C-alpha positions as CSV (number, residue, x, y, z in Angstrom):
1,M,-0.1,0.1,0.0
2,N,2.9,2.6,0.8
3,L,3.2,3.3,-3.1
4,I,-0.5,3.1,-4.0
5,W,-0.7,6.4,-4.6
6,R,2.5,7.7,-6.8
7,T,1.1,4.0,-8.6
8,L,-2.4,6.1,-9.1
9,I,-1.0,9.0,-10.0
10,T,1.3,7.3,-12.3
11,M,-1.6,5.5,-14.7
12,L,-3.9,8.4,-14.1
13,R,-1.0,10.1,-15.7
14,A,0.0,7.3,-18.3
15,R,-4.2,7.2,-19.4
16,L,-3.9,11.3,-19.9
17,S,-1.1,10.9,-22.1
18,L,-2.7,8.2,-23.8
19,R,-5.7,9.7,-24.3
20,R,-3.4,13.0,-25.8
21,G,-2.1,10.8,-28.7
22,N,1.0,10.1,-27.0
23,A,1.3,6.1,-27.2
24,L,3.7,4.2,-27.2
25,G,5.8,1.4,-29.3
26,P,7.1,-2.2,-28.5
27,R,10.8,-0.4,-28.4
28,D,9.9,2.8,-27.0
29,V,11.3,4.4,-23.7
30,S,8.6,5.3,-21.3
31,T,10.0,7.7,-18.7
32,V,8.7,8.8,-15.6
33,R,9.7,11.3,-13.2
34,V,9.6,10.5,-9.7
35,T,11.3,12.2,-6.3
36,T,13.1,10.4,-3.5
37,L,10.4,10.9,-0.4
38,P,11.4,10.7,3.5
39,T,9.3,7.0,3.7
40,D,12.3,5.8,0.6
41,L,14.9,6.4,2.8
42,D,17.3,4.2,4.9
43,L,19.2,4.5,7.7
44,L,22.0,6.1,6.0
45,R,19.5,8.1,4.4
46,H,20.2,7.0,0.9
47,M,17.4,5.2,-1.6
48,N,16.4,2.1,-0.1
49,N,17.9,-0.9,-2.3
50,G,14.3,-2.5,-1.9
51,R,12.6,0.6,-3.1
52,Y,14.6,0.9,-6.3
53,L,12.3,-2.0,-7.5
54,S,9.8,-0.8,-6.3
55,L,9.2,3.0,-8.1
56,M,10.4,0.7,-11.1
57,D,6.4,-0.6,-11.0
58,L,5.4,2.4,-12.4
59,G,7.5,2.6,-15.3
60,R,6.1,-1.0,-15.9
61,W,2.5,0.9,-14.9
62,D,3.2,3.8,-17.4
63,L,4.2,1.6,-20.0
64,L,1.6,-0.9,-19.7
65,V,-1.4,1.5,-20.2
66,R,0.4,3.2,-22.6
67,T,1.8,0.4,-25.6
68,G,-2.1,-0.2,-24.6
69,L,-1.3,-4.0,-23.5
70,M,-3.6,-2.8,-19.8
71,D,-6.5,-2.8,-22.2
72,A,-5.9,-6.2,-23.4
73,M,-4.6,-7.3,-20.2
74,K,-8.0,-6.0,-18.6
75,E,-9.8,-7.1,-21.2
76,H,-9.2,-11.2,-21.6
77,G,-8.4,-11.2,-17.3
78,W,-5.0,-11.6,-17.1
79,Y,-2.2,-10.1,-15.3
80,A,2.1,-9.6,-15.3
81,V,4.0,-11.5,-12.1
82,V,7.3,-11.0,-12.4
83,S,9.2,-13.8,-12.6
84,A,12.4,-13.4,-12.5
85,E,14.4,-9.4,-11.9
86,T,18.2,-8.5,-10.8
87,I,19.6,-5.1,-10.0
88,T,23.0,-3.0,-10.4
89,F,23.3,0.1,-8.8
90,R,25.9,3.0,-9.5
91,K,25.2,6.0,-7.6
92,S,22.8,6.9,-4.6
93,L,20.1,8.7,-4.5
94,T,18.8,11.2,-1.5
95,L,16.2,13.0,-0.5
96,G,14.4,15.1,-2.3
97,Q,16.1,14.1,-5.7
98,R,14.5,13.7,-8.4
99,F,15.2,11.6,-11.2
100,D,13.5,9.5,-14.3
101,I,12.8,5.7,-14.0
102,E,13.0,4.7,-18.4
103,S,11.5,1.5,-19.0
104,R,11.3,-0.8,-22.6
105,L,10.7,-3.7,-23.4
106,L,14.1,-5.3,-24.4
107,G,12.4,-8.3,-26.6
108,H,11.0,-12.4,-25.6
109,D,12.4,-15.8,-24.9
110,D,9.8,-19.2,-24.8
111,R,8.6,-18.4,-21.2
112,A,9.4,-14.7,-19.8
113,I,8.6,-10.8,-21.6
114,F,11.9,-8.9,-20.4
115,L,11.9,-5.4,-19.5
116,E,15.2,-2.6,-18.9
117,H,14.6,-0.3,-16.0
118,R,17.0,2.4,-15.4
119,V,17.2,5.7,-12.7
120,V,18.6,8.2,-14.5
121,V,19.2,11.9,-12.6
122,K,20.2,14.4,-15.9
123,G,21.1,11.6,-18.0
124,E,23.6,9.7,-16.4
125,I,22.8,6.1,-15.4
126,Y,22.5,4.9,-11.6
127,A,20.8,2.0,-11.5
128,R,19.7,-0.5,-13.9
129,A,17.7,-3.9,-13.4
130,I,16.3,-6.3,-15.6
131,V,13.0,-8.1,-15.1
132,G,11.5,-10.9,-16.8
133,A,8.1,-10.8,-16.1
134,R,5.0,-13.5,-17.1
135,M,1.2,-13.0,-18.1
136,V,-1.0,-14.7,-16.5
137,R,-4.9,-15.7,-16.0
138,R,-6.9,-15.1,-13.3
139,S,-8.6,-17.8,-13.8
140,G,-5.6,-19.7,-13.5
141,G,-2.7,-20.7,-15.7
142,T,-0.1,-18.7,-17.6
143,V,-1.3,-17.4,-21.3
144,P,1.2,-18.1,-24.0
145,H,2.6,-16.1,-25.4
146,E,1.0,-17.1,-29.0
147,E,-2.7,-15.7,-27.4
148,L,-0.4,-13.0,-26.2
149,F,0.0,-12.1,-29.3
150,A,-2.4,-13.0,-31.1
151,A,-4.1,-10.2,-29.0
152,I,-2.1,-7.2,-28.8
153,G,0.2,-8.2,-32.0
154,R,3.9,-9.1,-32.1
155,P,6.4,-7.2,-31.5
156,E,8.1,-6.6,-34.7
157,G,12.2,-5.0,-34.6
158,L,12.9,-6.3,-30.7
159,P,16.3,-7.8,-31.4
160,D,17.5,-11.1,-29.2
161,I,18.2,-11.3,-26.3
162,A,21.7,-11.5,-24.6
163,E,22.4,-13.8,-24.2
164,W,23.9,-13.0,-20.4
165,I,20.0,-12.9,-19.7
166,E,19.4,-16.0,-21.5
167,D,21.5,-18.2,-19.2
168,W,20.4,-15.0,-16.2
169,M,17.3,-16.5,-16.6
170,R,18.3,-20.7,-16.9
171,E,21.2,-20.5,-13.7
172,S,18.2,-17.9,-11.9
173,R,15.6,-20.5,-12.1
174,L,13.7,-21.6,-9.1
175,P,12.1,-25.4,-9.6
176,S,8.1,-25.4,-11.3
177,T,5.4,-25.2,-8.6
178,R,4.1,-28.0,-9.6
179,R,7.6,-29.7,-8.5
180,P,8.7,-29.5,-5.4
181,A,11.7,-27.1,-4.4
182,P,13.0,-27.9,-0.5
183,S,15.4,-25.3,0.9
184,T,18.3,-27.4,1.7
185,W,21.7,-26.0,2.1
186,S,25.4,-27.4,1.3
């Protein structure tokens, strides 16, 4: 609930932007302006590392709305879930600092859709995250890419997923929810 107001404002702004004809194509970059608030800070007075990923959700909401994917999701009873994410930090954000969250679709493999999010201050990258997400049905089960692309169109011109992203996904994947995943330490 701590980001609910930011999320609602972001979605409202994205809808207004869409109505003004500012739709995004599959290779376009979404930009959301954010300010570091006191609730974003940790005891060291810089943005908490976990907050970056939470705020990157705002970029995903903007991207979903402005590409038209949100409407398709509502129509079909789908929603997106993050299946994996990795983040790298360069510089810290401090109280009151304004920054942009830039988001774009990277591509897809047979299991996930990949996005990149960047935290940018005056053109300089402070943090970058790669996110793998899957589309699931409210009634249960995942939405195959063929069904997703039939509803929204297949994005053209997307490059292949970088090899390191494929390696990362393969190496970090947990077992299916239908298989056991005991917590044993070696």
